[in-house]
Legacy VTK file of the C-alpha trace (Angstrom):
# vtk DataFile Version 3.0
C-alpha trace
ASCII
DATASET POLYDATA
POINTS 221 float
0.171 -0.217 0.275
2.848 2.470 1.059
4.525 1.576 -2.044
1.492 2.613 -4.459
1.182 5.721 -2.695
4.376 6.388 -3.236
4.372 5.704 -6.597
1.171 7.752 -6.956
2.776 11.001 -5.544
5.972 10.540 -7.942
3.391 10.363 -11.077
1.776 13.899 -9.555
4.896 15.053 -8.750
6.428 14.403 -12.225
3.189 15.377 -13.898
3.558 18.902 -11.795
6.931 19.205 -12.796
6.531 18.697 -16.427
3.358 20.901 -16.391
6.026 23.791 -14.814
8.299 23.352 -17.680
5.552 23.683 -20.110
4.199 26.904 -18.324
7.299 28.582 -18.394
8.239 27.880 -21.725
4.923 28.309 -23.536
3.633 31.058 -21.059
0.402 29.480 -20.462
-1.315 29.407 -17.166
-0.915 25.985 -14.749
-3.866 24.831 -15.842
-3.447 24.618 -19.585
0.050 23.420 -18.722
-1.027 20.542 -16.719
-3.841 19.171 -19.591
-1.264 19.918 -21.946
1.047 17.568 -20.493
-0.259 14.178 -20.744
-0.860 15.286 -24.686
2.936 16.266 -25.198
3.857 13.206 -23.601
1.498 10.628 -25.368
1.804 12.160 -28.925
4.996 13.371 -28.373
4.040 17.186 -29.201
6.238 19.625 -30.799
4.619 22.927 -29.997
7.592 25.663 -30.103
6.011 27.414 -32.980
2.616 28.123 -30.767
4.592 30.708 -29.245
4.368 33.433 -32.422
0.656 32.547 -32.433
0.402 33.733 -29.210
2.055 36.473 -29.636
-0.003 37.836 -32.732
-1.332 40.996 -32.084
-5.434 41.068 -31.820
-7.505 40.835 -33.502
-6.594 37.354 -34.616
-8.526 34.663 -35.946
-6.536 31.544 -35.418
-7.466 29.090 -38.422
-6.953 25.415 -37.165
-6.987 22.069 -39.420
-9.534 20.018 -37.472
-8.164 16.393 -38.097
-9.207 14.760 -34.844
-9.994 15.715 -31.092
-6.406 16.334 -30.430
-6.605 19.661 -32.522
-8.831 21.428 -29.951
-7.504 20.299 -26.902
-4.035 21.246 -27.884
-5.287 24.305 -29.013
-7.501 24.938 -26.015
-4.126 24.352 -23.775
-2.027 26.348 -25.798
-3.369 29.389 -27.614
-4.233 32.801 -24.822
-6.734 31.621 -22.683
-9.214 34.865 -23.572
-9.661 32.796 -27.117
-13.156 32.205 -28.133
-13.017 28.635 -29.737
-15.505 28.020 -32.092
-15.965 24.028 -32.077
-18.158 22.022 -34.637
-20.882 20.323 -32.778
-19.275 17.086 -32.238
-16.259 18.561 -30.253
-18.617 20.956 -27.991
-20.510 17.562 -26.795
-17.439 15.263 -26.774
-16.961 13.872 -23.099
-13.423 13.527 -23.885
-12.856 17.122 -24.755
-14.966 18.346 -21.192
-11.509 19.159 -19.123
-9.832 21.227 -21.815
-13.433 23.281 -22.916
-12.880 24.207 -19.478
-10.128 26.147 -20.011
-11.013 28.760 -22.594
-14.686 29.849 -23.409
-16.224 27.691 -26.140
-19.115 27.813 -28.579
-20.745 25.427 -30.946
-21.931 26.060 -34.319
-23.141 23.945 -37.234
-20.499 24.001 -40.266
-23.461 23.412 -42.753
-25.447 26.933 -41.392
-22.684 29.396 -41.395
-23.188 32.677 -41.114
-21.107 35.859 -40.700
-21.901 36.690 -37.029
-22.017 40.777 -36.287
-21.187 39.473 -32.367
-18.178 38.068 -33.764
-17.127 40.839 -35.614
-17.539 43.097 -32.650
-15.617 41.180 -30.297
-12.691 41.109 -32.753
-12.836 44.892 -33.261
-12.607 44.840 -29.568
-9.252 43.362 -29.499
-10.610 39.839 -29.284
-9.232 36.557 -30.695
-11.065 33.741 -31.755
-9.973 29.992 -32.781
-11.969 28.321 -35.663
-11.464 24.881 -36.733
-11.684 24.089 -40.555
-12.704 20.842 -41.900
-9.474 18.627 -42.725
-10.207 18.563 -46.472
-7.899 20.203 -49.021
-10.099 19.978 -51.635
-13.715 20.970 -50.228
-16.801 21.109 -52.235
-18.852 24.198 -52.938
-21.081 23.399 -49.813
-17.712 22.401 -47.564
-15.885 25.814 -48.700
-18.913 27.958 -47.146
-16.678 28.086 -43.893
-13.833 29.456 -45.419
-16.216 32.153 -46.787
-17.761 33.309 -43.752
-14.367 33.341 -41.970
-12.582 35.393 -44.471
-15.692 37.907 -44.425
-15.461 38.317 -40.275
-11.698 38.657 -40.899
-12.397 41.140 -43.349
-14.960 43.397 -41.502
-13.030 42.975 -38.497
-9.635 44.076 -39.921
-8.195 41.065 -38.061
-5.020 38.931 -38.808
-4.975 35.304 -39.587
-2.548 32.833 -38.049
-2.832 29.129 -39.930
-2.237 26.257 -37.630
-1.738 22.708 -38.581
-0.532 19.919 -36.288
1.632 17.794 -38.522
2.262 13.811 -38.041
5.863 12.776 -38.480
7.802 9.867 -38.014
6.999 6.098 -38.094
5.914 6.437 -34.831
4.018 9.610 -35.329
4.589 12.530 -33.451
3.029 15.765 -34.005
4.250 19.107 -34.683
2.380 22.027 -34.557
2.925 24.154 -37.449
2.112 28.104 -37.679
2.391 31.235 -40.261
3.241 34.650 -39.451
-0.218 36.623 -38.814
-1.778 38.584 -41.960
-4.666 40.358 -42.886
-6.941 39.337 -45.554
-6.241 42.731 -47.113
-2.423 41.581 -47.086
-3.009 38.034 -48.305
-4.938 39.483 -51.321
-2.024 42.021 -51.940
0.688 39.498 -51.912
-1.480 37.440 -54.456
-0.785 39.859 -56.927
-4.061 39.154 -58.205
-7.327 41.824 -58.855
-9.865 39.136 -58.932
-8.298 37.468 -55.745
-11.140 36.678 -53.473
-11.112 36.886 -49.824
-12.066 33.334 -49.286
-9.576 32.221 -51.885
-6.943 33.740 -50.230
-7.454 32.541 -47.101
-7.969 28.959 -47.926
-4.348 29.138 -49.869
-2.999 30.133 -46.651
-4.369 27.029 -45.129
-2.647 25.123 -47.802
0.045 26.742 -47.140
0.609 26.017 -43.751
0.512 22.137 -44.666
3.411 22.509 -46.764
1.150 21.359 -49.535
0.523 22.814 -53.213
-3.139 24.378 -53.977
-5.318 21.862 -55.580
-5.662 22.064 -59.021
-9.095 21.306 -58.970
-9.729 25.206 -57.419
-12.500 25.803 -55.074
LINES 1 222
221 0 1 2 3 4 5 6 7 8 9 10 11 12 13 14 15 16 17 18 19 20 21 22 23 24 25 26 27 28 29 30 31 32 33 34 35 36 37 38 39 40 41 42 43 44 45 46 47 48 49 50 51 52 53 54 55 56 57 58 59 60 61 62 63 64 65 66 67 68 69 70 71 72 73 74 75 76 77 78 79 80 81 82 83 84 85 86 87 88 89 90 91 92 93 94 95 96 97 98 99 100 101 102 103 104 105 106 107 108 109 110 111 112 113 114 115 116 117 118 119 120 121 122 123 124 125 126 127 128 129 130 131 132 133 134 135 136 137 138 139 140 141 142 143 144 145 146 147 148 149 150 151 152 153 154 155 156 157 158 159 160 161 162 163 164 165 166 167 168 169 170 171 172 173 174 175 176 177 178 179 180 181 182 183 184 185 186 187 188 189 190 191 192 193 194 195 196 197 198 199 200 201 202 203 204 205 206 207 208 209 210 211 212 213 214 215 216 217 218 219 220
């Protein structure tokens, strides 16, 4: 019995120590660090690039490729805790994600009924931060692409910077590497594209493809 107690105390101490290191390195709260620690260990997450995303000047929208429940769990633990996370309905109800949802404010949305919310625009204009989880589809059909249109319009109306995030899988025994790109407004992305007919949704989509390190699909959008 004493041995079991000692082992439990050792595990707790190691967990707390790892959380303390994460808190110091990533500048997150201890609560965030404590919930990120087991994910970082189990999935071998390299999260250094999130530092630049955290420092992005508000208003900012983090646009995250949503591959699995690991993405919202990790981002809730790593992004600034004043970020409003806009989750799909499954993530908003998932029992697995319940501890991580307590780390920041979350709302649910239906990807098939997306609209430009004045409330979200106002939040951004008040130096707010949003995290939006984009379906993991590099060749979305017209219906699926509506989310890109909505997010691009919100970013444009609020003059918000956009920070793409992608959790890349690496190695034979998959490890995760958080990839991000520098914050840019939709206007800056359009200017960089050097095409007068470029739409806001198109430059957002291309920026999201860019963070994956993949070429833009020839099929278009």
